[in-house]
C-alpha positions in Angstrom: -129.5 150.7 87.1 -127.5 151.4 83.9 -125.8 148.2 82.7 -122.5 148.5 81.1 -120.1 146.3 79.0 -116.4 147.3 78.9 -114.6 146.3 75.7 -110.8 146.9 75.6 -107.8 144.7 74.8 -105.9 146.2 77.7 -106.7 144.2 80.9 -105.5 147.0 83.2 -107.8 149.6 81.5 -110.8 147.2 81.6 -110.2 146.7 85.3 -109.9 150.4 85.9 -113.2 151.1 84.0 -114.9 148.3 86.0 -113.8 149.6 89.4 -114.9 153.1 88.4 -118.2 152.2 87.0 -119.1 149.8 89.8 -118.3 152.5 92.4 -121.5 154.3 91.3 -124.9 153.3 92.8 -126.7 153.6 89.5 -124.1 151.9 87.2 -123.1 148.3 86.9 -120.6 146.5 84.7 -122.2 143.3 83.5 -119.5 142.0 81.1 -116.0 142.6 79.8 -114.5 141.8 76.4 -110.8 141.8 75.2 -111.6 141.5 71.5 -114.1 142.9 69.0 -115.6 139.5 68.6 -116.0 139.1 72.4 -117.6 142.5 72.6 -120.3 141.4 70.1 -120.9 138.1 71.8 -121.1 139.7 75.3 -123.4 142.5 74.1 -125.7 140.2 72.4 -125.9 138.0 75.5 -126.1 140.6 78.2 -128.1 143.3 76.3 -126.5 146.2 78.2 -127.5 149.8 78.0 -124.1 151.0 77.0 -120.9 149.4 75.6 -117.7 151.2 76.2 -115.9 150.3 73.0 -112.2 150.5 72.2 -111.4 151.1 68.6 -108.3 148.9 68.1 -108.9 145.4 69.2 -107.8 141.9 68.0 -110.1 139.8 65.7 -112.4 142.6 65.0 -112.1 146.3 65.4 -114.4 148.5 67.4 -116.0 150.0 64.3 -117.3 146.7 63.0 -118.2 145.6 66.5 -120.3 148.8 66.9 -122.0 148.1 63.6 -123.0 144.6 65.0 -124.3 145.7 68.4 -125.9 149.0 67.7 -129.4 147.5 67.6 -129.0 146.0 71.1 -127.0 148.7 73.0 -125.8 152.2 72.7 -122.0 152.5 72.0 -119.6 154.9 73.6 -116.4 154.7 71.6 -113.1 155.2 73.5 -110.5 156.7 71.3 -107.2 158.6 71.3 -106.1 161.7 69.5 -104.2 159.7 67.0 -107.2 157.6 66.2 -109.6 160.4 65.4 -109.7 159.3 61.7 -112.0 156.6 63.0 -114.6 159.0 64.4 -116.5 159.4 61.1 -116.5 155.6 60.5 -117.7 155.0 64.1 -120.6 157.5 63.6 -121.6 155.8 60.4 -121.5 152.5 62.2 -123.9 153.7 64.9 -121.8 155.0 67.8 -123.6 157.5 70.0 -120.6 159.2 71.5 -116.8 159.4 71.9 -114.4 159.6 74.8 -110.7 160.1 74.9 -108.7 157.6 76.9 -107.5 160.4 79.2 -111.0 161.6 80.0 -111.3 162.5 83.7 -113.3 159.8 85.7 -116.2 162.1 86.4 -116.6 162.9 82.8 -116.6 159.2 81.9 -119.4 158.5 84.3 -121.4 161.5 83.1 -120.9 160.3 79.5 -122.2 156.9 80.2 -125.4 158.4 81.8 -125.8 160.8 78.8 -125.6 158.0 76.2 -127.8 155.6 78.3 -130.4 158.4 78.5 -130.7 158.4 74.7 -128.6 161.5 74.0 -125.4 161.7 71.8 -122.1 162.7 73.3 -120.1 164.6 70.6 -117.8 167.0 72.3 -116.6 170.1 70.5 -113.0 168.8 70.5 -114.2 165.6 68.7 -116.4 167.6 66.4 -113.4 169.8 65.3 -111.5 166.6 64.4 -114.5 165.3 62.6 -114.5 168.5 60.5 -110.8 168.0 59.8 -111.5 164.5 58.6 -114.1 165.9 56.2 -111.4 168.2 54.7 -109.5 165.0 53.7 -112.4 162.9 52.7 -114.8 163.9 49.8 -118.4 164.3 50.9 -120.3 161.2 50.1 -123.5 161.1 48.0 -126.3 162.3 50.2 -128.1 159.6 52.2 -131.1 161.7 53.1 -132.1 165.0 51.6 -133.3 168.0 53.6 -136.7 168.2 51.9 -139.3 169.2 54.4 -136.8 170.8 56.8 -137.6 174.4 57.7 -135.2 177.2 57.5 -135.0 177.4 61.3 -134.4 173.7 61.5 -131.6 174.0 59.0 -130.0 176.7 61.2 -130.2 174.4 64.2 -128.8 171.5 62.3 -125.8 173.6 61.1 -125.0 174.6 64.7 -125.3 171.0 65.9 -122.8 170.0 63.2 -120.5 172.7 64.6 -120.6 171.0 68.0 -122.7 173.6 69.9 -124.8 172.4 72.9 -128.5 173.0 73.2 -127.9 176.0 75.5 -125.3 177.5 73.1 -127.8 177.0 70.2 -130.5 178.7 72.2 -128.2 181.7 72.9 -127.0 181.9 69.3 -130.5 181.9 67.8 -132.1 183.8 70.6 -134.6 181.0 71.2 -135.8 179.3 74.4 -134.1 176.0 75.4 -137.5 174.2 75.0 -137.9 175.6 71.5 -134.4 174.3 70.5 -135.2 170.8 71.9 -138.5 170.9 69.9 -136.6 171.7 66.7 -134.1 168.9 67.4 -136.9 166.4 68.0 -138.4 167.3 64.7 -135.1 167.1 62.9 -134.6 163.6 64.3 -138.0 162.5 63.0 -137.7 164.2 59.6 -134.2 163.0 58.8 -134.8 159.5 60.4 -131.7 160.0 62.6 -131.3 158.1 65.8 -129.5 160.8 67.7 -127.5 164.0 67.6 -124.4 162.2 66.3 -126.3 161.0 63.2 -127.6 164.5 62.6 -124.0 165.6 62.3 -123.5 163.0 59.5 -126.6 164.2 57.7 -125.5 167.8 57.9 -122.3 167.0 56.0 -123.6 164.4 53.6 -126.5 166.6 52.5 -124.0 169.4 51.7 -125.7 171.7 54.3 -122.3 172.1 56.1 -118.9 171.9 54.4 -115.7 171.2 56.3 -114.2 174.5 55.0 -117.3 176.6 55.7 
């Protein structure tokens, strides 16, 4: 059973998420929150697998709330097109994925399962907006260098940063899917990244990928 906390300041949306999630036999909503502070308190108390986190909430925004709960739960940020400037900050705060508020119900349920399973959900649409954000924001000093990363691993990392899936990377580099997964596992270990979303950050901050390139 995947345990979920829903954090959103709109009661109607929280209720809709609860009904949808609870309709699945392997998913269960174990708490709700209407503010960022409540989201932190509920997550620390209930220790869910996934928190569906709104960005704009009273008392504390979803970015800070994500930062405070990332060690006890994986966070799936719920955003809108006009909030995409928050994507980079949310990644830095420890979010594992992003959803748009108009995401189809089936995609929302799939996203919860993906994130709960330890993967990152960074759709190409969101990745493109992340790239756009980097065109407006200077690249920060590198957090982790790429020393020890092989040339092939660099190629895989660049494609991850462009939003390609494992299957697309395998096709692009003419590798087996198993080999791609092995490269990604090694990248996570070498770069001390928690998941795929963090690898995107490293790719940009190391200078391996530029927003314009």
